[in-house]
C-alpha positions as CSV (number, residue, x, y, z in Angstrom):
1,M,87.4,164.9,98.4
2,S,85.2,167.4,96.8
3,L,81.6,167.0,97.9
4,R,80.5,165.6,94.3
5,V,82.4,162.9,94.8
6,V,81.4,162.0,98.1
7,L,77.7,162.0,96.9
8,L,78.7,159.9,93.8
9,G,80.3,157.6,96.2
10,L,77.1,157.6,98.5
11,I,74.6,157.0,95.3
12,V,77.1,153.8,94.8
13,I,76.6,152.5,98.3
14,L,73.1,152.9,98.1
15,I,72.6,151.2,94.7
16,G,75.4,148.7,94.7
17,I,75.6,148.2,98.7
18,G,79.1,149.0,98.9
19,V,81.5,149.2,96.4
20,V,81.6,147.0,93.6
21,L,83.6,143.8,93.6
22,G,85.4,142.1,90.7
23,I,85.9,138.2,91.2
24,R,87.5,135.6,89.2
25,Q,88.1,132.1,90.0
26,C,90.5,130.2,88.0
27,G,91.2,126.3,88.4
28,E,90.0,122.9,87.4
29,D,86.5,123.2,89.0
30,S,85.5,127.1,88.3
31,T,85.3,129.1,85.2
32,P,86.3,132.7,84.9
33,S,83.4,135.1,85.6
34,A,82.9,139.0,85.0
35,R,80.0,141.3,86.0
36,T,78.7,144.6,84.0
37,V,78.5,148.0,85.6
38,E,74.9,149.0,85.3
39,S,74.8,152.9,85.0
40,G,71.9,153.9,83.3
41,D,70.2,154.5,86.6
42,T,72.5,156.7,88.1
43,E,74.6,159.6,87.6
44,V,77.9,157.9,86.9
45,T,78.7,158.2,83.4
46,E,81.4,156.4,81.5
47,G,83.9,159.1,81.9
48,D,83.5,159.1,85.8
49,P,86.8,157.9,87.6
50,F,84.6,156.0,90.1
51,D,82.9,154.0,87.0
52,F,86.1,153.7,85.3
53,A,87.8,152.1,88.5
54,D,85.0,149.5,88.7
55,R,84.9,148.7,85.2
56,F,88.9,148.3,85.3
57,A,88.6,146.2,88.3
58,L,85.7,143.7,86.6
59,I,87.3,143.8,83.4
60,W,91.0,142.5,85.0
61,M,89.3,139.9,86.9
62,S,87.5,138.5,84.1
63,G,91.0,137.8,82.5
64,D,90.0,139.8,79.1
65,Y,93.3,141.2,79.1
66,S,92.5,142.8,75.5
67,A,89.7,144.7,76.8
68,L,91.9,145.7,79.7
69,F,94.5,147.0,77.7
70,D,91.9,149.0,75.9
71,M,91.7,150.9,79.2
72,V,95.6,151.8,79.1
73,H,96.7,155.3,78.3
74,E,97.9,155.4,74.8
75,D,101.4,156.5,76.0
76,S,101.6,153.5,78.1
77,Q,100.4,151.3,75.4
78,R,103.4,153.0,73.5
79,L,106.2,152.0,76.0
80,T,104.2,148.6,77.1
81,P,102.8,146.9,73.7
82,Y,100.0,144.4,74.3
83,T,102.0,141.2,74.1
84,V,104.2,142.2,76.8
85,F,101.2,143.6,78.7
86,A,99.3,140.3,78.5
87,D,102.8,138.5,79.4
88,F,102.7,140.1,82.7
89,Y,99.4,139.3,83.8
90,N,99.7,135.5,82.2
91,N,103.2,135.3,83.9
92,F,101.3,136.6,87.4
93,E,98.5,133.8,87.1
94,A,100.9,131.0,86.3
95,A,103.7,131.2,88.9
96,T,101.1,132.2,92.0
97,S,99.0,129.3,91.2
98,L,96.2,131.7,90.9
99,T,93.0,130.1,91.7
100,K,90.9,132.6,93.3
101,I,91.2,136.7,93.1
102,T,89.2,139.3,94.4
103,V,89.2,143.1,93.7
104,S,87.9,145.6,95.7
105,V,88.0,149.6,94.5
106,E,88.8,151.3,98.1
107,D,89.4,155.0,96.9
108,V,89.2,157.3,93.9
109,T,90.3,160.6,92.9
110,A,90.5,161.9,89.7
111,E,94.4,161.3,89.8
112,T,94.4,157.8,91.3
113,A,92.6,154.9,92.0
114,S,93.4,152.4,94.7
115,F,92.4,148.9,94.9
116,H,92.3,145.8,97.6
117,I,93.6,142.6,96.4
118,D,92.8,139.1,97.7
119,L,94.8,136.7,96.1
120,R,94.3,132.6,96.6
121,T,96.8,130.7,95.5
122,R,96.8,126.9,95.2
123,Y,100.4,126.5,96.5
124,Y,101.4,129.8,98.4
125,G,97.9,130.2,100.4
126,T,96.3,133.7,100.4
127,F,98.0,137.3,99.6
128,E,96.4,140.6,100.5
129,Y,97.7,143.9,99.5
130,K,97.1,147.2,97.9
131,V,98.1,148.4,94.8
132,V,97.5,152.3,93.4
133,L,96.9,153.2,89.6
134,K,97.6,156.6,88.2
135,L,94.6,157.9,86.3
136,A,94.8,160.4,83.1
137,E,91.7,161.9,81.7
138,L,91.7,162.1,77.8
139,N,89.2,163.5,75.3
140,G,86.7,162.9,78.4
141,K,87.6,158.9,79.4
142,F,89.9,158.2,81.9
143,Y,92.6,155.7,81.4
144,V,95.7,154.1,83.3
145,I,99.0,155.5,83.3
146,W,99.8,151.6,83.6
147,H,103.0,150.3,85.1
148,P,103.6,146.7,86.1
149,S,103.0,147.8,90.0
150,A,99.7,147.7,88.9
151,I,99.3,144.1,89.3
152,H,101.6,143.7,92.4
153,P,103.5,147.3,93.9
154,D,106.9,145.5,94.3
155,L,106.3,144.2,90.6
156,P,109.2,146.3,88.5
157,L,109.3,147.0,84.7
158,G,111.2,144.3,83.4
159,G,110.2,142.3,86.6
160,A,108.4,138.9,87.2
161,F,106.8,136.7,89.3
162,K,109.0,133.2,89.8
163,S,107.9,130.3,91.5
164,Y,110.1,127.2,92.5
165,I,109.0,124.1,93.8
166,K,111.0,121.2,94.4
167,R,109.1,117.8,95.7
168,P,110.3,115.3,97.8
169,R,109.8,111.3,96.5
170,R,107.9,109.5,99.3
171,G,110.2,107.3,101.6
172,N,110.2,103.8,101.5
173,I,109.6,101.2,104.3
174,Y,111.7,98.3,105.1
175,D,111.6,95.6,107.5
176,K,114.2,94.6,109.8
177,D,116.4,92.9,107.3
178,G,115.9,95.6,104.5
179,L,113.4,94.1,102.5
180,I,111.1,96.6,101.0
181,L,107.5,96.6,102.4
182,A,106.6,100.0,100.2
183,T,108.3,101.9,98.0
184,T,107.3,104.4,95.4
185,D,107.8,103.6,91.5
186,D,107.5,105.2,88.0
187,I,105.4,103.3,85.8
188,R,104.8,103.9,82.1
189,Y,101.7,103.9,80.4
190,V,100.0,104.2,76.8
191,G,97.0,106.3,75.9
192,I,95.6,108.2,73.3
193,D,94.9,111.7,73.1
194,R,91.7,111.4,71.2
195,N,91.5,115.1,70.2
196,I,94.3,114.4,68.0
197,I,92.7,111.1,66.7
198,Q,89.4,112.7,65.8
199,G,91.3,115.0,63.8
200,R,93.4,112.5,61.7
201,G,91.0,109.7,61.7
202,N,93.7,107.5,62.6
203,R,91.2,104.9,65.2
204,E,91.5,102.0,63.1
205,G,95.3,102.2,62.4
206,I,96.2,102.6,66.3
207,E,93.5,99.8,67.5
208,E,95.4,97.5,65.2
209,I,99.0,98.5,66.5
210,L,97.8,98.2,70.3
211,L,96.4,94.8,69.6
212,E,99.4,93.7,67.9
213,I,101.9,94.9,70.7
214,G,99.8,93.0,72.9
215,F,97.3,95.2,74.6
216,E,93.3,93.9,75.1
217,K,90.9,94.6,72.9
218,D,88.5,95.6,75.6
219,A,91.0,98.1,77.3
220,I,91.2,99.6,73.8
221,T,88.0,99.9,73.0
222,E,87.2,101.2,76.4
223,A,89.6,103.9,75.9
224,F,88.4,104.9,72.8
225,D,84.9,105.4,74.0
226,S,85.7,107.1,77.4
227,E,82.8,109.4,78.8
228,L,86.1,111.5,79.8
229,D,86.3,115.2,77.7
230,L,88.4,115.0,74.5
231,Q,90.9,117.1,76.1
232,Q,92.0,114.7,78.7
233,R,94.3,111.6,77.6
234,V,92.8,108.1,78.4
235,K,94.9,105.5,79.4
236,V,95.3,102.0,77.7
237,G,97.3,100.1,79.7
238,E,101.3,99.9,81.1
239,V,104.3,99.7,79.3
240,T,106.6,97.2,80.2
241,E,110.1,96.9,79.2
242,E,109.1,94.1,76.5
243,T,107.0,96.4,75.1
244,L,108.6,99.7,75.3
245,A,110.8,99.7,71.9
246,D,107.1,98.6,69.9
247,V,105.3,101.6,71.6
248,I,108.2,103.8,70.8
249,A,108.5,102.8,67.1
250,A,104.3,102.7,66.7
251,Q,104.2,106.4,68.4
252,R,106.5,107.9,65.3
253,S,103.7,106.4,62.9
254,Y,100.4,107.2,65.0
255,P,100.2,111.1,66.0
256,G,97.6,110.6,69.1
257,L,99.5,107.6,70.6
258,I,101.0,108.9,73.3
259,M,102.8,107.8,76.7
260,W,103.4,109.1,80.1
261,I,104.8,108.3,83.5
262,E,103.3,108.0,86.4
263,E,104.3,107.6,90.2
264,F,102.9,104.9,92.1
265,R,103.1,103.4,95.5
266,L,104.2,99.7,95.4
267,H,103.7,97.3,98.3
268,P,106.0,93.9,97.3
269,L,104.0,91.6,100.3
270,G,100.4,92.9,99.3
271,S,97.9,91.4,101.8
272,A,100.5,89.7,103.8
273,A,101.4,93.5,105.4
274,A,98.6,95.4,104.3
275,H,97.0,95.9,107.8
276,I,100.3,97.0,109.3
277,V,101.9,98.8,106.6
278,G,98.8,100.2,105.0
279,Y,98.5,102.1,101.8
280,T,98.1,105.8,100.4
281,G,95.3,107.5,99.0
282,E,94.9,111.2,97.2
283,Y,94.3,114.3,98.5
284,T,90.5,115.1,98.5
285,A,89.4,118.3,97.3
286,N,88.3,119.9,100.8
287,E,91.9,118.4,102.5
288,L,93.6,120.1,99.5
289,A,91.5,123.4,100.4
290,N,92.1,122.9,104.2
291,L,96.3,122.5,103.5
292,Q,96.6,125.6,101.5
293,A,100.3,127.4,101.6
294,M,102.0,123.6,101.4
295,G,102.9,123.6,97.4
296,L,100.1,120.3,97.3
297,R,98.6,119.6,94.3
298,S,95.8,117.6,93.3
299,G,97.1,114.0,92.8
300,D,99.5,114.0,95.6
301,R,98.6,111.3,97.9
302,R,98.9,110.7,101.8
303,G,99.0,107.8,104.0
304,V,95.7,106.8,104.8
305,S,96.2,103.5,107.0
306,G,98.9,101.5,108.8
307,L,102.5,102.9,108.8
308,E,101.7,105.1,105.7
309,A,99.1,107.1,107.7
310,S,100.8,107.0,110.8
311,M,104.5,108.2,109.9
312,D,103.1,110.2,106.6
313,N,105.1,113.4,108.0
314,L,108.0,111.6,107.6
315,L,107.7,109.4,104.8
316,A,106.2,112.3,102.2
317,G,108.6,114.8,103.6
318,R,107.5,118.6,102.6
319,P,107.3,120.4,99.4
320,G,109.8,123.2,99.3
321,I,108.3,126.3,97.7
322,R,109.4,129.4,96.9
323,L,107.6,133.0,94.9
324,E,109.3,135.8,94.2
325,I,109.5,138.9,92.4
326,V,112.7,138.7,90.2
327,H,114.6,141.5,88.1
328,P,118.0,140.8,86.3
329,N,119.4,143.7,87.9
330,L,117.7,143.5,91.2
331,A,117.6,141.4,94.3
332,P,114.7,139.2,94.5
333,I,111.6,139.8,96.6
334,V,110.3,136.8,98.5
335,L,106.8,136.8,98.8
336,F,106.4,133.6,100.1
337,E,108.8,130.8,101.2
338,Q,108.6,127.1,102.5
339,D,111.5,125.0,104.0
340,Y,111.9,121.9,101.6
341,V,112.0,119.0,104.1
342,E,113.3,115.5,102.8
343,S,111.3,112.6,102.5
344,Q,112.7,109.8,105.0
345,D,112.7,106.0,104.8
346,I,111.1,104.2,107.7
347,Y,112.8,101.1,109.1
348,T,110.5,98.0,111.0
349,T,110.9,95.4,113.5
350,L,109.0,93.6,110.8
351,D,110.0,90.4,109.0
352,S,108.6,89.8,105.9
353,S,109.1,86.3,105.8
354,L,107.1,85.6,109.1
355,L,104.3,88.2,108.4
356,V,103.8,86.2,104.8
357,L,104.0,82.8,107.0
358,S,101.2,84.4,109.5
359,E,98.7,84.9,106.8
360,Q,98.9,81.6,105.0
361,L,98.7,80.1,108.8
362,L,95.4,82.4,109.3
363,G,94.1,81.4,106.0
364,A,90.5,82.3,105.0
365,Q,89.5,81.9,108.9
366,P,88.7,85.4,110.4
367,G,90.9,86.1,113.0
368,A,94.2,87.5,113.6
369,A,97.9,86.8,114.9
370,V,100.6,88.5,116.8
371,L,104.4,87.7,117.2
372,L,106.7,89.3,119.3
373,D,110.4,89.3,119.8
374,L,111.0,89.2,123.8
375,H,114.1,90.5,123.4
376,D,113.1,93.9,123.1
377,N,109.7,93.3,122.8
378,S,109.8,94.2,119.0
379,I,106.8,93.1,116.6
380,L,107.9,90.4,113.9
381,S,104.5,90.2,112.3
382,L,101.1,91.5,112.9
383,N,98.3,90.2,111.1
384,S,94.4,90.1,110.3
385,S,92.2,88.1,108.0
386,P,90.7,88.5,105.7
387,S,93.3,91.2,104.2
388,F,93.0,93.1,101.2
389,Q,95.5,93.8,98.2
390,P,96.7,97.6,99.1
391,S,96.9,98.1,95.0
392,A,93.2,98.4,95.0
393,F,93.5,101.5,96.3
394,E,97.2,102.8,95.2
395,F,95.9,102.3,91.6
396,R,92.2,103.1,91.9
397,V,90.6,99.7,91.2
398,A,87.2,100.9,91.8
399,E,85.4,97.3,91.3
400,E,88.0,95.8,94.1
401,I,87.5,99.2,96.4
402,E,83.8,98.3,96.5
403,M,84.2,94.6,97.0
404,Y,86.6,95.4,100.0
405,V,84.6,98.4,101.2
406,S,81.3,96.3,101.1
407,D,82.4,92.8,102.5
408,Q,80.8,92.1,105.3
409,G,83.9,90.1,106.5
410,Y,85.7,93.3,107.3
411,P,88.8,92.8,105.5
412,L,90.1,96.9,105.7
413,T,89.6,96.3,110.0
414,N,92.9,95.6,111.7
415,R,91.8,92.7,114.0
416,A,95.4,92.2,115.6
417,S,95.5,96.2,116.5
418,S,91.6,97.3,116.8
419,G,89.4,94.0,117.1
420,L,88.3,93.6,120.5
421,Y,87.5,90.4,122.1
422,A,86.9,88.5,125.5
423,P,90.0,86.9,126.2
424,G,88.3,84.0,127.8
425,S,90.9,81.5,129.5
426,T,93.7,83.1,128.4
427,F,92.8,86.1,131.1
428,K,93.3,83.3,134.0
429,I,96.9,84.3,134.3
430,V,95.8,87.4,135.5
431,T,93.0,86.0,137.8
432,A,96.0,84.0,139.3
433,A,98.3,86.8,139.7
434,A,95.8,89.0,141.9
435,G,95.0,86.2,143.9
436,L,98.7,85.0,144.6
437,A,99.6,89.2,144.7
438,S,96.6,89.6,147.3
439,S,97.6,87.3,150.3
440,L,94.5,85.3,150.0
441,Y,96.0,82.5,148.3
442,S,99.6,81.0,148.5
443,I,101.2,78.6,145.6
444,S,100.3,75.8,147.9
445,D,97.0,76.3,148.3
446,E,94.5,73.5,146.7
447,I,91.4,74.5,145.5
448,P,88.3,72.5,144.7
449,C,87.5,71.9,140.7
450,P,83.9,70.6,141.3
451,A,81.9,69.5,138.1
452,I,79.0,72.2,139.7
453,W,79.9,75.5,141.2
454,Y,77.6,76.8,143.6
455,G,79.0,80.2,144.6
456,V,76.6,82.3,142.8
457,E,73.2,82.0,141.5
458,P,72.6,80.2,139.0
459,P,74.8,77.6,139.7
460,R,77.6,77.1,137.1
461,K,78.7,73.8,135.4
462,N,82.5,72.9,134.9
463,W,83.0,72.3,131.1
464,E,85.1,69.1,131.9
465,G,83.6,67.3,135.0
466,A,85.1,67.5,138.7
467,Q,88.7,67.0,138.9
468,G,89.2,67.3,142.3
469,D,91.3,70.1,144.6
470,L,93.8,71.7,142.0
471,S,96.6,73.9,142.6
472,I,96.6,77.3,141.1
473,A,98.8,76.1,138.6
474,R,97.4,72.6,137.6
475,A,94.0,74.3,137.4
476,L,95.6,76.4,134.9
477,M,96.8,73.3,133.2
478,R,93.5,71.8,133.0
479,S,91.3,75.4,132.5
480,C,89.3,74.9,135.4
481,N,86.8,77.4,135.6
482,P,85.6,76.4,139.0
483,V,89.0,77.4,140.6
484,F,89.1,80.9,139.2
485,Y,85.5,81.6,140.2
486,E,86.2,80.9,143.6
487,I,89.3,83.2,143.4
488,G,87.4,86.0,141.6
489,L,84.8,85.8,144.1
490,T,86.8,85.8,147.0
491,L,88.7,88.9,145.7
492,Y,85.5,90.3,145.0
493,E,84.3,90.0,148.9
494,K,88.0,91.1,150.0
495,M,89.2,93.1,147.8
496,E,86.7,94.4,145.2
497,N,89.0,96.2,142.7
498,A,92.0,93.9,143.1
499,L,91.1,91.6,139.8
500,P,90.4,94.9,137.6
501,N,93.6,96.7,139.2
502,M,95.4,93.6,138.2
503,A,94.4,93.8,134.3
504,R,95.5,97.3,134.2
505,S,98.6,96.5,135.2
506,F,98.8,93.6,132.5
507,G,98.1,97.1,129.9
508,F,94.5,95.5,129.7
509,G,92.2,99.0,129.5
510,A,94.8,101.2,127.8
511,S,96.6,101.2,124.5
512,T,99.7,99.4,124.5
513,G,102.0,102.7,123.6
514,V,103.2,101.0,120.5
515,I,104.2,104.2,118.2
516,G,103.4,103.8,114.3
517,L,100.4,101.9,114.9
518,I,96.9,103.3,116.2
519,D,95.7,100.3,118.5
520,E,92.3,100.2,120.7
521,E,92.4,100.5,124.7
522,G,89.6,97.7,125.2
523,L,87.7,97.7,128.4
524,V,88.2,96.7,131.9
525,P,85.0,97.0,133.7
526,D,84.7,97.2,137.4
527,A,82.2,98.8,139.7
528,V,82.9,102.5,138.6
529,W,82.6,101.7,135.1
530,K,79.3,99.6,135.8
531,S,78.0,102.8,137.5
532,Q,78.6,105.0,134.9
533,A,77.7,103.2,132.0
534,R,74.9,101.1,132.9
535,S,73.8,103.1,136.4
536,A,73.9,99.7,137.5
537,P,75.9,98.0,140.8
538,W,78.7,95.5,140.4
539,Y,77.3,92.2,141.1
540,P,79.5,89.0,142.7
541,G,78.2,87.7,139.1
542,D,80.3,90.2,137.1
543,A,83.6,89.8,139.5
544,V,83.2,85.7,139.0
545,N,82.9,86.5,134.7
546,L,86.0,88.8,134.8
547,S,87.9,86.1,136.3
548,I,87.7,83.8,133.5
549,G,87.9,86.6,131.1
550,Q,84.2,86.7,129.9
551,G,81.4,89.3,130.7
552,D,82.2,92.7,129.5
553,L,85.9,92.8,129.3
554,L,87.5,93.3,125.9
555,V,91.0,93.3,124.6
556,T,92.7,93.2,121.2
557,P,95.1,90.6,120.1
558,L,98.2,93.0,120.4
559,Q,97.3,93.8,124.3
560,L,96.7,89.7,124.8
561,A,100.5,89.2,123.5
562,N,101.8,92.0,125.3
563,A,100.3,91.2,128.5
564,Y,101.8,87.9,128.5
565,S,105.2,89.3,127.4
566,A,104.7,91.3,130.9
567,L,104.2,87.8,132.2
568,V,107.4,86.6,130.6
569,V,110.0,89.3,131.2
570,G,108.3,90.3,134.7
571,E,107.3,94.0,133.3
572,L,105.0,95.5,131.1
573,R,106.6,97.0,127.9
574,N,105.1,99.2,124.6
575,P,105.7,97.1,122.1
576,Q,108.3,98.1,119.7
577,L,107.5,98.7,115.6
578,L,110.2,101.2,114.4
579,I,113.9,101.1,114.4
580,Y,115.7,104.4,114.7
581,R,118.6,104.7,112.5
582,N,120.3,107.3,114.9
583,P,120.3,106.0,118.5
584,E,119.7,109.5,120.0
585,D,116.4,109.7,118.1
586,T,115.0,106.5,119.7
587,P,112.1,107.1,122.3
588,A,112.7,105.6,125.8
589,Q,110.8,102.2,126.0
590,I,108.3,102.5,128.8
591,R,108.7,100.0,131.4
592,K,106.4,99.1,134.1
593,Y,107.3,96.5,136.6
594,L,104.5,94.3,137.5
595,P,103.4,94.2,141.0
596,L,104.5,90.3,141.6
597,R,107.1,88.4,143.1
598,S,109.6,86.4,140.8
599,E,108.2,83.3,143.0
600,V,104.7,84.4,141.8
601,L,105.7,84.9,138.0
602,N,108.1,81.8,137.7
603,Y,104.5,80.0,139.5
604,I,102.3,81.5,136.8
605,K,104.6,80.3,134.1
606,Y,105.2,77.3,135.1
607,G,101.3,76.5,135.0
608,L,101.6,77.8,131.1
609,Q,103.8,74.6,130.8
610,L,101.9,72.6,131.8
611,V,99.3,73.4,129.4
612,T,101.4,72.4,126.7
613,S,102.3,68.8,128.3
614,S,100.6,65.6,127.9
615,R,98.7,66.2,130.7
616,G,97.2,69.7,129.4
617,T,94.5,71.3,128.0
618,S,97.2,71.6,124.5
619,G,98.9,68.7,124.8
620,W,98.0,67.2,121.9
621,A,99.4,70.1,119.6
622,F,102.9,69.8,121.5
623,E,104.1,67.0,124.0
624,N,102.3,64.6,122.3
625,R,103.7,66.0,119.0
626,G,107.4,66.1,120.4
627,F,107.3,69.5,120.6
628,T,108.2,70.2,124.4
629,D,109.7,73.4,125.0
630,F,106.9,75.6,124.6
631,A,104.5,77.6,127.0
632,G,101.1,78.7,126.8
633,K,97.2,79.1,127.2
634,S,94.3,78.8,125.4
635,G,91.2,80.3,125.4
636,T,87.3,80.0,124.5
637,A,85.0,82.9,124.8
638,E,81.3,83.0,123.9
639,E,79.7,86.1,121.7
640,G,75.7,85.3,122.2
641,E,73.7,83.1,120.2
642,G,76.0,79.9,120.2
643,Q,78.7,81.8,119.0
644,T,82.6,81.5,120.0
645,H,85.6,82.4,119.4
646,V,89.2,80.9,120.1
647,L,92.3,82.3,121.2
648,W,96.1,80.8,122.1
649,V,99.0,82.5,123.4
650,G,102.3,80.7,123.6
651,Y,105.8,81.3,124.0
652,T,109.5,79.4,123.2
653,P,111.8,78.4,124.5
654,L,111.2,77.7,128.3
655,E,114.7,78.6,129.0
656,N,115.3,82.4,128.5
657,P,112.3,82.9,126.0
658,R,112.9,84.3,122.8
659,F,109.7,84.4,121.0
660,L,105.8,84.7,122.0
661,A,102.6,84.7,119.5
662,A,99.0,85.2,120.5
663,V,96.0,84.3,117.7
664,V,92.2,84.8,117.9
665,F,89.7,82.7,115.6
666,E,86.4,84.4,115.7
667,N,85.1,81.2,114.3
668,G,85.5,78.8,117.3
669,A,84.3,75.8,115.8
670,E,86.5,75.9,113.3
671,G,89.1,77.8,114.9
672,Y,89.9,75.4,117.8
673,S,92.0,72.9,116.0
674,L,94.1,75.4,114.3
675,A,95.0,78.3,116.9
676,A,97.5,76.2,119.2
677,P,99.1,74.9,116.3
678,L,99.5,78.2,114.3
679,V,100.8,79.8,117.5
680,R,103.7,76.6,117.5
681,D,104.7,76.9,113.8
682,L,104.9,81.0,114.0
683,L,107.2,80.1,116.9
684,I,109.1,77.8,115.4
685,A,109.3,79.3,112.5
686,A,110.7,82.7,114.3
687,Q,113.1,80.5,116.1
688,N,114.7,78.9,112.8
689,N,115.2,82.3,111.4
690,L,117.5,83.2,114.5
691,E,119.3,80.4,114.0
692,K,120.3,81.5,110.5
């Protein structure tokens, strides 16, 4: 390189702080930009190759292909006329889905100029490559001896960029009987192109024909008065099969009246399956920016909650995309390729009829209900109240979305798997199990159930009054707190961690391990936890509170149902939600036997059977009404300031139990009379379905 070129390069570096860059951004949120080379204060002249290279880069990136063509040598212009020249660049932008391109001058001589290209694309990610242009001087000015390789080094004469994109259609979600819980459908819409209508002045006629077809006047007026750009189509309403012919006929008479098809996610059960099935939403601009080279586009959707989110990879599949340079007589050159992955349908253990019934039984009361099939621990229904309509998010109904988001009843929260509650007396099966497993108590022992228990300070009152001496089974029947206080205190004094450890054996304090559903771990407090969380010792009162499911203990309704499932079958299993069409794909179910002898398990279950008898605390909802083949346990837990919530867990039949349900109502005053009947009716419905 000559000394003059080195010196000129130094001047450019000092003045421009490096090589001049040309940048162009393309896309919905960007506009072309160009920079002008200021050379009046430098030795760089119009006929200098450095200046020429800088200008060529900037004009190319500005997208002004007419000006760029003027920089091409006349011999090249004769070989490649402007229309062909511009087609090469337009094809380059369109096929690569160009969003941003940066060109920097790397090296310049009197014969060549080399450029580094940084190409950002919507579908294929980022490309970096180098192009070298031949230069020729004519009448004191430099020109490019142009060839398609000026765009990309592998692009030949007669060649072009070509893109292939194959998009999968989102898979369906089914219940156990093959009924659809979520599907993708095409919906026809009619709307207006106001740009065309404005030019023809036929608004009045279009308004009249749309009213005749049956569209709402407010929707028509809103479309015409939309604040969207005139170039954007504006939706009026959905075209049904009944109105399709009329809309097509109207289109022939009224230019500017347009119809199109959009893909939407539909959830036939609506609010009854909203929390467990979930909904989808459009990718945000930031998400799309972070998912380059995936073939995604604005408007594409992904799962936001429930199964739609947890199974998104399978439901969505993956677009097959390929970018290549093609030529009629040459083998294609593949620049980028992503294999197509077909979407998959998801099959679940859910029962549509039971989901609907459970929602009806919950009513407007805040709470949750879970129903399990004990045969394989599969989830038949899982509901949270209040619920929401997934269609609000699928169809982007702003008013409804705002209502759900701001609702203090938190309808978007899945209380069944994420709601954390003190289990109250439903936890007494764990205290009974810990006491009997410790050998400190036996099934023949009787423990006093006084009106006031003095084991810790302050003394604790028995809500039902003195009951005399009770076996552990009868203490479950009457839900006698002092009996379980005594067990909890004894374990604290002689085997401090026995009760927290037994709680963990029943699955509390950890995710249930269900695949396809996000669930909270909850909390099993103990001395270590309290020391770390509160820098305080574990007092006798803490152990006593834990013994009746109060204090800092927190569980989800799903955990509670799963714990009782473990008691019934003798082992802790993760709940099943998915049905795998290929048995080889089915993951092994997690199984962990409870540390209890069968004699102890049967004894505790006998106590739960007594609960539903005429002598038990829930006999009013069962034996007293003729329902005798049930077992279960109620619970009431204080939340402070006089607030309580109620729980009920039960199963049927007594011999070879098949179904188990758990419910929680957050408003104890109103939920007390609803909890046991809800579980009973849900179990009866499940049994009836089995017998059909």
